[in-house]
N, C-alpha and C positions, 0 to 999 in steps of 0.2 A: 547586109548581104541579101541577095535575091531570095534565098531560102526562107528568110524570116517573113517576107511579104507573101510568099507562096504558102507558108505554114498558116498564116493568119487567114488567107482567103480560101484555101482548099486543103484543110488539115488532113483529111482522110486520104485524098489523092497523093499528097506529098509524102505521107507516111508510107503509103503503098510503094511509091517510087523509091524511097529509101530502103524498104525491105527488099525490093527487086535488086537494087544495087548491091546490098549486102549478100544476097544469095549468089549473084553472079561472081562477086569477089571470092566468096567461100568456095565456089566450084573451081576456081583457078588453081 
């Protein structure tokens, strides 16, 4: 999956993106 490649290359940025998605989902 693309997220694995992303995680390897830009770990921090990908983690931040996941956190943003979790926050948005939690607000729904």
